[in-house]
C-alpha positions as CSV (number, residue, x, y, z in Angstrom):
1,M,91.0,114.8,125.3
2,S,87.8,115.8,123.8
3,E,85.0,117.0,125.5
4,Q,82.8,114.1,124.3
5,M,85.4,111.8,125.5
6,R,85.1,113.2,129.1
7,N,81.4,113.1,129.0
8,W,81.6,109.2,128.4
9,I,84.3,108.8,131.2
10,L,82.1,110.8,133.4
11,L,78.9,109.1,132.4
12,A,80.6,105.6,132.9
13,A,82.1,106.9,136.3
14,V,78.6,107.7,137.5
15,V,77.1,104.6,136.3
16,L,79.7,102.4,138.0
17,T,79.4,104.6,141.1
18,I,75.6,104.2,141.1
19,G,76.0,100.3,140.3
20,S,78.6,100.0,143.1
21,C,76.4,101.7,145.6
22,L,73.4,99.4,144.5
23,M,75.8,96.5,145.1
24,A,76.9,97.7,148.4
25,I,73.1,98.2,149.6
26,N,72.2,94.8,148.6
27,S,75.3,93.2,150.1
28,S,74.3,95.0,153.3
29,Q,70.9,93.5,153.0
30,T,72.1,90.2,152.4
31,A,74.5,90.5,155.4
32,E,71.7,91.6,157.6
33,K,69.4,88.8,156.6
34,I,72.3,86.2,157.1
35,Q,72.9,87.8,160.5
36,K,69.2,87.6,161.5
37,G,69.0,83.9,160.4
38,L,72.3,83.3,162.3
39,D,70.7,85.2,165.4
40,T,67.6,82.9,165.1
41,E,69.7,79.8,164.6
42,R,71.4,80.5,167.9
43,Y,68.3,81.3,169.8
44,N,66.7,78.3,168.6
45,R,70.0,76.2,169.5
46,M,70.0,77.8,173.2
47,V,66.2,76.8,173.4
48,V,66.8,73.5,172.3
49,E,69.6,73.1,174.7
50,E,67.8,74.3,177.7
51,K,64.9,71.9,176.7
52,L,67.3,69.1,176.6
53,D,68.8,70.1,180.1
54,K,65.3,70.1,181.5
55,A,64.6,66.6,180.0
56,A,67.8,65.2,181.3
57,L,66.8,66.5,184.7
58,K,63.4,65.0,184.3
59,I,64.8,61.6,183.1
60,V,67.0,61.6,186.2
61,S,64.1,62.3,188.4
62,L,61.9,59.7,186.7
63,E,65.0,57.1,187.0
64,T,64.8,57.8,190.8
65,E,61.1,57.5,191.0
66,L,61.5,54.3,188.9
67,E,64.3,52.9,191.4
68,N,62.0,53.9,194.6
69,A,59.0,52.3,193.1
70,H,61.1,49.2,192.3
71,T,62.4,49.0,195.9
72,K,58.7,49.3,197.2
73,I,57.7,46.6,194.8
74,Q,60.4,44.3,196.0
75,G,59.3,45.2,199.7
76,I,55.8,44.5,198.9
77,Q,56.7,41.4,197.0
78,A,58.6,40.1,200.1
79,I,55.5,41.1,202.5
80,M,53.5,38.8,200.0
81,D,55.8,36.0,200.3
82,E,55.9,36.1,204.0
83,G,52.0,36.3,204.0
84,Q,51.9,33.3,201.7
85,S,54.3,31.5,204.0
86,N,52.1,32.3,207.0
87,Q,49.1,31.3,205.2
88,A,50.4,28.0,204.5
89,A,51.8,27.6,208.1
90,L,48.2,28.5,209.3
91,K,46.8,26.2,207.0
92,E,48.9,23.5,208.4
93,Q,47.9,24.3,211.7
94,L,44.3,24.3,211.1
95,E,44.6,20.9,209.3
96,S,46.4,19.7,212.6
97,V,43.8,21.1,214.8
98,G,41.0,19.4,212.8
99,K,42.7,16.3,212.9
100,L,43.2,16.5,216.7
101,K,39.4,17.4,216.9
102,E,38.2,14.5,215.1
103,S,40.6,12.4,217.3
104,L,39.2,13.9,220.6
105,E,35.6,13.6,219.0
106,K,36.4,9.8,218.8
107,R,37.9,9.5,222.2
108,L,34.7,11.2,223.5
109,Q,32.4,8.8,221.8
110,E,34.4,6.0,222.9
111,M,34.3,7.1,226.6
112,Q,30.7,8.0,226.4
113,A,30.1,4.4,225.0
114,N,32.2,3.0,227.7
115,Q,30.4,5.1,230.1
116,G,27.0,4.0,228.8
117,A,28.2,0.2,228.7
118,N,29.5,0.6,232.5
119,G,26.4,2.2,233.6
120,K,24.0,-0.5,232.1
121,A,26.2,-3.0,233.5
122,M,26.0,-1.5,236.9
123,A,22.2,-1.2,236.6
124,V,21.9,-4.7,235.8
125,K,24.0,-5.6,238.9
126,G,22.4,-3.5,241.0
127,Q,18.8,-5.1,240.3
């Protein structure tokens, strides 16, 4: 081989070696960027999973509170219904007492009228 041919082969080998080194550095940087992206995605996924777990616990807690509130509302509704029935019974009793009062007032007036008539009759007899 000639000296010139060796130089060309040596130059080609140097260029290929430099090109290969540049490609290896570029691939390494690309792999590092991909790894960082993967790590970021994993971190974000873990954060989201933690938030989902917390949200699930909060949902369970809120459902329990809702059930408790519903139970309390049913209790209050029962008390209100009982109060309304008691109120209706008291109204009936008040009406009954009112009628009884009217009846007693009429009887009292009748008795007073009878006593007044008897008293006048006695006074006329006594004269």
